[in-house]
C-alpha positions in Angstrom: 211.6 26.9 187.2 214.0 24.8 185.8 214.3 24.6 182.0 214.6 21.2 180.3 216.0 20.9 176.8 214.7 17.5 176.2 212.3 14.9 177.4 215.0 12.6 178.5 216.3 15.2 180.6 212.9 16.0 182.2 211.6 12.6 182.8 213.6 11.9 186.1 212.3 15.3 187.3 208.7 14.1 186.3 209.2 11.0 188.3 210.5 12.5 191.5 207.2 14.6 191.5 205.4 11.1 191.7 207.1 9.5 194.6 203.8 8.8 196.3 202.2 5.4 195.0 198.6 6.5 195.4 199.4 9.6 193.4 200.9 7.3 190.5 197.6 5.1 190.7 195.5 8.2 190.2 197.5 8.8 187.0 197.2 5.3 186.0 193.4 5.6 186.7 193.4 8.8 184.6 195.2 7.0 181.7 192.9 3.9 181.6 189.7 6.2 181.8 191.3 8.1 178.8 191.6 5.0 176.8 188.0 4.0 177.8 186.6 7.4 176.7 188.3 6.8 173.3 186.9 3.3 173.1 183.5 4.4 173.8 183.7 7.3 171.5 184.6 4.8 168.6 182.2 2.1 169.6 179.3 4.3 169.9 180.4 6.7 167.3 179.8 9.3 169.9 182.7 11.6 169.5 181.7 14.0 172.4 183.2 11.4 174.6 186.6 12.5 173.4 185.8 15.7 175.2 185.9 13.8 178.6 189.6 12.4 177.9 191.3 15.5 179.3 188.8 15.7 182.2 189.5 12.3 183.1 193.3 12.1 182.6 194.1 15.6 184.2 191.2 15.4 186.9 192.6 12.2 188.3 196.2 13.3 188.0 195.5 16.7 189.7 193.5 14.9 192.6 196.6 12.6 193.1 198.7 15.5 193.3 196.5 17.7 195.7 195.6 14.9 198.0 198.4 12.6 198.3 201.6 13.9 196.7 201.0 17.5 198.1 202.8 19.1 195.3 201.9 21.3 192.2 201.4 19.1 189.1 204.4 19.3 186.6 201.7 19.9 183.8 201.4 23.5 184.8 204.8 24.1 184.1 205.8 21.7 181.3 202.5 20.7 179.6 203.8 18.9 176.7 206.6 16.9 178.5 204.0 16.0 181.3 201.7 14.7 178.9 204.4 12.2 177.7 205.5 11.6 181.1 202.1 10.3 182.2 202.1 7.8 179.2 205.6 6.7 179.7 205.2 6.4 183.5 202.1 4.2 182.8 204.4 2.1 180.4 206.9 1.8 183.1 204.2 0.6 185.5 202.7 -2.0 183.0 206.3 -3.3 182.3 207.5 -3.4 186.0 210.2 -1.1 185.3 208.6 1.8 187.6 210.5 1.1 190.8 213.8 1.0 189.2 213.2 4.3 187.3 212.1 6.0 190.4 215.1 5.1 192.4 217.1 6.5 189.7 215.1 9.6 189.4 215.0 10.2 193.1 218.7 10.0 193.1 218.8 12.9 190.6 216.1 14.7 192.5 215.8 13.7 196.2 212.4 14.1 197.7 211.9 11.6 200.2 211.4 8.0 200.9 210.3 5.9 198.0 207.3 3.8 198.5 206.7 0.7 196.5 203.6 0.2 194.3 203.4 -3.4 195.0 203.6 -5.3 198.4 206.9 -6.9 199.1 
């Protein structure tokens, strides 16, 4: 297992483990569902919904890795960095930066052909 000394060094590796757009989509769904659980907990004053946040977030991410990416989630080896990686990857998706970030990451950690999130 490679040791990373900073999140900045880890993030390209993290992205290289998410080359499949369907896997990334499962991550994005998990992030959105986490926010939904948080919102429902606040709105309904039902704090038990907070317990669903990791189930939704990690559940969808792990399904994406198992069914589409066919690799081991980085969460198992780098739990803290991976948590922040999910949120930054989602931010890059929302801001249209994900393709450029992925190209750069796959140059550092080649894994295969990059497939776009959006139709060309």
